[in-house]
Every structure is written in C-alpha cells, then in structure tokens.
C-alpha positions in Angstrom: 116.6 20.6 68.0 117.2 16.8 68.1 119.8 17.1 65.4 121.5 19.9 67.2 121.7 17.7 70.3 123.0 14.9 68.4 125.7 16.9 66.7 127.4 17.5 70.2 127.6 13.7 70.6 129.2 12.6 73.8 129.9 16.2 74.9 126.3 16.7 75.3 126.5 14.7 78.5 129.3 16.9 79.8 127.5 20.0 78.9 124.3 18.7 80.7 126.5 17.7 83.8 128.0 21.3 83.8 124.7 22.8 83.6 123.1 20.8 86.3 126.1 21.3 88.6 125.9 25.0 87.9 122.2 25.1 88.8 123.1 23.3 92.0 125.7 25.9 92.8 123.1 28.8 92.2 120.3 27.3 94.1 121.6 24.7 96.5 119.6 21.9 97.3 121.7 18.7 96.6 119.3 17.2 94.0 120.8 18.8 90.9 124.3 17.8 92.0 123.4 14.1 91.7 121.7 14.6 88.4 124.9 16.2 87.3 126.9 13.4 88.6 124.8 10.9 86.6 125.2 12.9 83.5 128.8 13.1 83.9 129.1 9.3 84.4 127.2 8.9 81.2 129.5 11.1 79.4 132.6 9.3 80.9 131.2 5.9 79.8 130.2 7.2 76.3 133.9 8.2 75.6 134.8 4.4 75.7 131.6 2.8 74.7 129.7 3.4 71.4 125.9 3.0 72.2 122.7 4.4 71.1 121.2 7.5 72.4 118.3 5.6 73.8 120.7 3.4 75.9 122.4 6.5 77.1 119.2 8.2 78.3 118.3 4.8 80.0 121.6 4.9 81.8 121.2 8.4 82.8 117.8 7.6 84.3 119.3 4.5 85.9 122.2 6.4 87.5 120.1 9.4 88.6 117.7 7.1 90.3 120.4 5.2 92.0 122.0 8.3 93.2 119.3 9.5 95.4 119.3 6.4 97.8 123.1 6.6 97.8 122.8 10.4 98.8 120.3 9.6 101.6 122.6 6.8 103.0 125.8 9.0 102.8 123.8 12.0 104.2 122.9 10.2 107.3 126.5 9.0 108.0 127.9 12.5 107.8 126.3 13.6 111.2 129.1 13.6 113.7 129.0 14.3 117.4 129.8 17.9 118.4 131.2 19.5 121.5 128.2 21.8 121.5 125.2 19.6 121.1 122.6 22.4 122.1 124.1 25.0 119.6 120.9 26.8 118.2 118.7 24.7 120.4 118.8 26.7 123.7 115.6 25.6 125.0 116.4 21.9 124.9 119.5 22.7 127.0 117.2 23.9 129.8 115.4 20.6 130.2 116.0 19.2 133.7 117.1 22.6 135.1 115.5 23.7 138.4 114.7 27.5 138.8 112.9 29.9 141.2 109.9 31.8 139.9 110.3 35.5 140.0 106.5 35.9 139.1 103.8 33.5 139.8 102.3 31.1 137.1 98.6 32.1 136.7 96.0 30.0 134.8 99.0 27.6 133.7 100.9 30.5 131.9 103.7 32.5 132.9 107.2 33.7 132.3 110.5 32.9 134.0 114.2 34.4 133.6 116.8 31.9 133.2 120.2 33.6 132.8 119.7 36.5 130.6 116.6 35.3 128.8 112.8 35.6 129.7 111.0 32.4 128.7 107.3 31.6 128.4 106.4 28.8 130.4 103.4 26.5 130.9 102.5 24.3 133.9 100.7 24.3 137.2 100.0 27.5 138.8 102.7 28.3 141.3 103.5 31.3 143.5 106.5 33.6 143.5 109.6 32.0 145.0 108.3 28.4 144.1 111.0 26.1 142.8 110.1 24.5 139.3 111.8 22.1 137.1 111.8 22.3 133.2 110.3 19.1 131.8 110.4 19.7 128.2 110.6 22.5 125.5 108.6 23.1 122.4 109.9 26.1 120.5 110.2 29.2 122.8 107.8 27.5 125.4 109.0 25.7 128.4 106.8 23.1 130.1 107.4 22.9 133.8 106.4 21.0 136.9 107.0 21.2 140.5 110.6 20.5 141.4 111.2 17.6 143.9 112.4 18.8 147.3 115.9 17.3 148.3 
C-alpha cells in the first residue's frame, strides 16, 4: 500500500486534496475543506521542493492545524449586519411590545394573540383586558410583566 502511494509522488497530495474537498461538498461542515486546502498546499510546495514524505506529512499536519484557527477568525468576520435582524427569530422581535390580554393569565401561564400568532406566555396572573409587556423570549414562550401606565 505504501509503495502504491509512493508511486503517485507529488500527485498524491492533489488526489488527497480533491477527495477531501469532494467529501466536503457531499457532507458540508467546513472541516474537510480546510484539510483539503492543507493537502493542496503541500502538493503545490512539493512541485517546487524535493523533500521526504515525513516532512510532507509534517507540513500537512502543520497546515491543517493552522487552518482551523484561521477559519475561526475568518468565520467571525463574515457576519454582516442585515436589514432584517429578527428574521427567523420572531419571538425576539416582540420583546418590549405592549399587548392587551384576550384571555386571562392563570397560575402564571396563558396565551396571547399577537398579530396572526398565538403565543404561550408566562408571568404574573392577569385578567382579560390587562395591558402586559413582553420582557423576554425563550423559544416559543414569551415572559411578560405588567405594562407601565403612561
């Protein structure tokens, strides 16, 4: 097996890079992409430098280990502000909103209708018609408190 791999020479790194990137395409997770880039880099260097396979493997390990912190740093910088900050986080968009109870909150639990959605609420008991303010959201549950009277 080793002799077969050695017979490919420098091209083994390009084959490994192609396989790792193909694995990344078939099952995305970003990890194999960086390993593929590390193998590609070793292959490119091997075209110009004659070095033992031990040094090639060491360089691959080094480049692969260096790629992960680089990926983490680049990944954090790609998040850009959006014109719809609460897209897919509707409950968080309701924080601070004041609504009127259609049904009373009993034993700390109840439901309210906001726009076209019925939300589960937790907070102090309140009668029908009471004004409440959404304080925070956890999943599909809104935590409410009494609204301040203006």
